[in-house]
C-alpha positions as CSV (number, residue, x, y, z in Angstrom):
1,M,25.0,-2.9,13.6
2,S,23.3,-0.1,11.7
3,D,24.4,3.5,12.2
4,Y,20.9,4.3,13.4
5,L,21.0,1.6,16.2
6,D,24.6,2.6,17.1
7,Q,23.4,6.2,17.7
8,V,20.4,4.9,19.8
9,K,22.7,2.7,21.9
10,D,25.2,5.5,22.5
11,V,22.4,7.7,23.9
12,I,20.8,5.1,26.2
13,R,24.0,3.4,27.4
14,A,24.3,5.3,30.7
15,E,20.7,4.9,31.6
16,V,20.7,1.2,30.8
17,T,23.7,0.6,33.0
18,K,22.2,2.7,35.8
19,N,19.1,0.6,35.7
20,G,21.0,-2.7,36.0
21,L,20.4,-3.8,32.4
22,K,22.9,-4.8,29.7
23,I,22.9,-4.1,25.9
24,E,23.5,-7.4,24.0
25,S,23.9,-7.5,20.2
26,R,21.4,-9.8,18.5
27,G,22.7,-10.0,15.0
28,K,23.5,-7.5,12.3
29,N,20.5,-5.2,12.9
30,S,19.2,-5.7,16.4
31,F,20.0,-5.5,20.0
32,A,18.3,-6.5,23.3
33,L,18.2,-4.9,26.7
34,V,18.7,-7.7,29.1
35,K,18.0,-7.9,32.9
36,E,19.2,-10.9,34.8
37,G,19.5,-13.0,31.7
38,T,16.0,-12.2,30.5
39,D,15.1,-10.0,27.5
40,F,13.6,-6.8,28.7
41,M,13.2,-5.2,25.3
42,I,14.4,-6.0,21.7
43,V,15.1,-3.2,19.2
44,R,15.4,-4.1,15.5
45,D,16.3,-2.1,12.5
46,S,14.4,-3.2,9.4
47,D,15.3,-0.8,6.5
48,E,12.8,2.1,6.8
49,Q,11.3,1.1,10.2
50,V,12.6,0.4,13.7
51,E,10.7,-2.1,15.7
52,I,10.6,-2.3,19.5
53,S,9.4,-5.6,21.1
54,Y,8.3,-5.1,24.7
55,K,6.1,-7.3,26.8
56,G,4.8,-9.3,23.8
57,Q,3.9,-6.2,21.8
58,R,5.6,-4.8,18.8
59,Y,5.9,-1.0,18.2
60,Q,7.1,0.3,14.9
61,Y,8.6,3.7,14.2
62,D,9.4,5.2,10.9
63,K,13.1,6.1,10.7
64,Y,12.4,9.1,8.5
65,Y,10.3,10.8,11.2
66,T,11.9,9.4,14.3
67,K,15.5,10.5,15.0
68,P,17.7,8.2,17.0
69,Q,17.6,10.6,20.0
70,H,13.8,10.6,20.0
71,L,13.7,6.7,19.9
72,A,16.3,6.6,22.7
73,Q,14.0,8.9,24.8
74,V,11.1,6.5,24.2
75,I,13.2,3.5,25.3
76,T,14.5,5.4,28.4
77,N,10.9,6.5,29.4
78,V,9.6,2.9,29.1
79,M,12.6,1.5,31.0
80,N,12.2,4.1,33.8
81,A,8.5,3.6,34.1
82,A,8.8,-0.2,34.2
83,L,11.7,-0.2,36.7
84,G,10.6,2.9,38.7
85,I,8.3,0.9,41.1
86,N,11.3,-1.0,42.4
87,K,13.3,2.2,42.9
88,Q,10.5,3.8,44.9
89,A,10.2,0.7,47.1
90,E,14.0,0.7,47.8
91,G,13.8,4.4,48.8
92,K,11.3,3.8,51.6
């Protein structure tokens, strides 16, 4: 695993676990966030770019401009927004 992705995983690990997801390695330079056996999001490191695949779309971030902490915040925001509906329903 690349150092960049290791840093991202370290930052998001607690939030991923809290939301009931798992981090699974998908080869040398990628990992997936998995919920109930289904890929929720895939994160790939491809040299100068990091690519996030989510709901059939691919989003690319330049590693030079995007620090691991900032990419982790993007992942956390998407995860919370996607799973937040279920949390609100459980609270009622």
